[in-house]
C-alpha positions as CSV (number, residue, x, y, z in Angstrom):
1,M,-33.1,38.4,-28.8
2,P,-29.4,39.1,-28.2
3,S,-27.4,41.0,-30.8
4,G,-24.1,39.7,-32.2
5,D,-22.1,41.5,-29.5
6,Q,-24.1,40.3,-26.5
7,R,-23.5,37.0,-24.8
8,R,-26.3,34.7,-23.8
9,Q,-26.9,34.1,-20.1
10,G,-24.5,31.3,-19.0
11,D,-21.8,32.2,-21.6
12,R,-18.5,33.3,-20.2
13,E,-15.2,34.5,-21.4
14,P,-12.6,31.8,-22.1
15,T,-10.0,32.0,-19.4
16,D,-7.3,29.9,-20.9
17,E,-6.4,28.4,-24.3
18,G,-8.4,25.2,-24.7
19,D,-11.1,26.4,-22.3
20,T,-13.9,26.1,-24.7
21,P,-14.7,23.0,-26.7
22,S,-14.3,24.8,-30.0
23,Q,-10.7,25.6,-29.3
24,R,-7.9,23.0,-29.4
25,P,-5.5,22.9,-26.5
26,S,-2.0,23.9,-27.2
27,T,0.8,21.3,-27.2
28,E,2.2,22.8,-24.1
29,I,-1.1,22.3,-22.2
30,V,-1.4,18.7,-23.4
31,H,2.2,18.0,-22.3
32,T,1.6,19.5,-18.9
33,N,-1.5,17.4,-18.4
34,I,0.3,14.3,-19.4
35,T,3.2,15.1,-17.1
36,L,0.9,15.7,-14.2
37,A,-1.0,12.5,-14.8
38,N,2.2,10.5,-15.1
39,N,3.6,12.0,-11.9
40,Y,0.4,11.3,-10.0
41,R,0.3,7.7,-11.3
42,L,3.9,7.1,-10.3
43,E,3.5,8.6,-6.8
44,L,0.3,6.6,-6.3
45,S,2.0,3.4,-7.3
46,K,5.1,4.1,-5.1
47,T,3.0,5.0,-2.1
48,M,0.9,1.8,-2.4
49,L,4.1,-0.2,-2.8
50,A,5.7,1.4,0.3
51,L,2.5,0.8,2.3
52,S,2.2,-2.8,1.4
53,A,5.9,-3.5,2.1
54,A,5.9,-1.6,5.4
55,L,2.7,-3.4,6.6
56,F,4.2,-6.8,5.6
57,A,7.4,-6.0,7.5
58,F,5.6,-4.6,10.5
59,T,3.2,-7.5,10.9
60,T,6.0,-10.1,10.8
61,S,7.6,-8.4,13.8
62,F,4.7,-8.0,16.1
63,P,3.5,-11.6,16.8
64,P,6.1,-11.9,19.7
65,A,4.1,-9.1,21.5
66,L,1.0,-11.3,21.6
67,M,0.4,-13.8,24.4
68,R,-1.4,-16.0,22.0
69,I,-2.6,-15.7,18.4
70,D,-6.2,-16.4,17.6
71,Y,-7.0,-17.3,14.0
72,P,-3.4,-17.2,12.6
73,M,-4.8,-18.0,9.2
74,I,-6.2,-14.4,9.1
75,L,-2.7,-13.0,9.4
76,A,-1.5,-15.4,6.8
77,C,-4.2,-14.2,4.4
78,S,-3.2,-10.6,5.1
79,W,0.5,-11.5,4.3
80,I,-0.5,-13.2,1.0
81,A,-2.6,-10.2,0.0
82,L,0.2,-7.7,0.9
83,A,2.7,-9.8,-1.0
84,I,0.4,-9.8,-4.0
85,S,0.2,-6.0,-3.7
86,T,3.9,-5.6,-3.5
87,I,4.6,-7.9,-6.4
88,G,1.8,-6.1,-8.4
89,G,3.4,-2.8,-7.6
90,L,6.8,-3.9,-8.8
91,L,5.4,-5.4,-12.0
92,N,3.4,-2.2,-12.6
93,L,6.5,0.0,-12.3
94,Y,8.5,-2.4,-14.5
95,G,5.7,-2.4,-17.1
96,W,5.9,1.4,-17.2
97,E,9.7,1.2,-17.7
98,K,9.2,-1.3,-20.6
99,F,6.4,0.9,-22.1
100,Y,8.5,4.0,-22.2
101,I,11.7,2.2,-23.5
102,S,9.6,0.6,-26.3
103,Y,9.5,4.0,-28.0
104,R,13.3,3.8,-28.4
105,D,13.4,0.1,-29.2
106,Y,10.7,0.2,-31.8
107,H,11.3,3.7,-33.3
108,R,11.8,2.2,-36.8
109,D,8.9,-0.2,-36.6
110,Y,5.8,1.7,-35.5
111,C,3.3,-1.2,-35.9
112,C,5.4,-3.6,-34.0
113,G,6.0,-1.0,-31.2
114,K,2.3,-0.3,-31.0
115,A,1.4,-4.0,-30.6
116,Y,4.1,-4.4,-28.0
117,R,2.9,-1.4,-26.0
118,K,-0.7,-2.8,-26.2
119,W,0.6,-6.1,-24.7
120,I,2.6,-4.2,-22.0
121,T,-0.4,-2.0,-21.2
122,R,-2.6,-5.1,-20.5
123,G,0.0,-6.5,-18.2
124,R,0.5,-3.2,-16.4
125,R,-3.3,-2.9,-15.8
126,V,-3.5,-6.4,-14.4
127,A,-0.5,-5.6,-12.1
128,H,-2.0,-2.3,-11.0
129,I,-5.4,-4.0,-10.2
130,A,-3.5,-6.7,-8.3
131,Q,-1.6,-4.0,-6.4
132,M,-4.7,-2.1,-5.5
133,L,-6.9,-5.1,-4.6
134,G,-4.0,-6.7,-2.7
135,L,-3.5,-3.6,-0.6
136,I,-7.2,-3.2,0.1
137,V,-7.7,-6.8,1.0
138,G,-4.4,-6.9,3.0
139,I,-5.3,-3.9,5.1
140,S,-8.9,-5.1,5.6
141,V,-7.9,-8.6,6.7
142,L,-5.1,-7.2,8.9
143,A,-7.7,-5.0,10.6
144,A,-9.8,-8.1,11.2
145,F,-6.8,-9.8,12.7
146,V,-6.0,-6.9,15.0
147,F,-9.7,-6.8,16.1
148,V,-9.8,-10.5,16.9
149,N,-6.4,-10.4,18.8
150,R,-6.7,-7.0,20.5
151,T,-7.1,-8.6,23.9
152,N,-4.0,-10.9,23.5
153,V,-1.4,-8.1,23.6
154,K,1.3,-8.7,26.2
155,L,1.9,-5.5,28.1
156,A,5.3,-4.7,29.6
157,E,5.6,-5.6,33.3
158,A,6.3,-2.8,35.6
159,K,8.4,-3.2,38.8
160,E,9.2,-0.6,41.4
161,T,12.7,-0.4,42.7
162,K,14.5,1.9,45.1
163,S,17.4,4.0,43.9
164,T,20.3,3.9,46.4
165,T,21.7,7.3,45.5
166,D,18.7,9.7,46.2
167,N,16.0,7.5,47.7
168,V,13.6,8.2,44.8
169,S,11.3,5.5,43.5
170,V,12.0,4.5,40.0
171,V,9.8,2.4,37.8
172,K,11.7,0.1,35.4
173,V,10.0,-1.7,32.6
174,F,11.1,-5.2,31.9
175,K,10.1,-7.3,28.9
């Protein structure tokens, strides 16, 4: 049986404040964790928003490079999903802005502010889910469109011409 000074096997020294369940984390540690979580959430939302907008813009510009488009409704479905993702991302970011500003707007009425933030949080969560699902569906459907139309890509035509200055063959690409 271990004496009072000996530790049981598996026990370890606490390495940081808040490391063991019996200790409460300091305010500084809690604020750091909240800051990291908020930064991660913001960067994730911005990245998904940029991806959905970029894919939408890119896919509207590549159909002229196709000789024919098979199953154009697949591309339309991808555009709809990417648009939903983009709108969801914008609403999610807007919801966060409204959430944080509510602390200023309702600083004298805690109960009203809490109810307002609860309503905003529901909307943010719906927007975030729409953003994520829209991006996943949009990319998946776009991949299906690319797979179906992979053989329809119009390659640039190459012509060989002679240069008059140094008698070197030059290949020019014409579209």
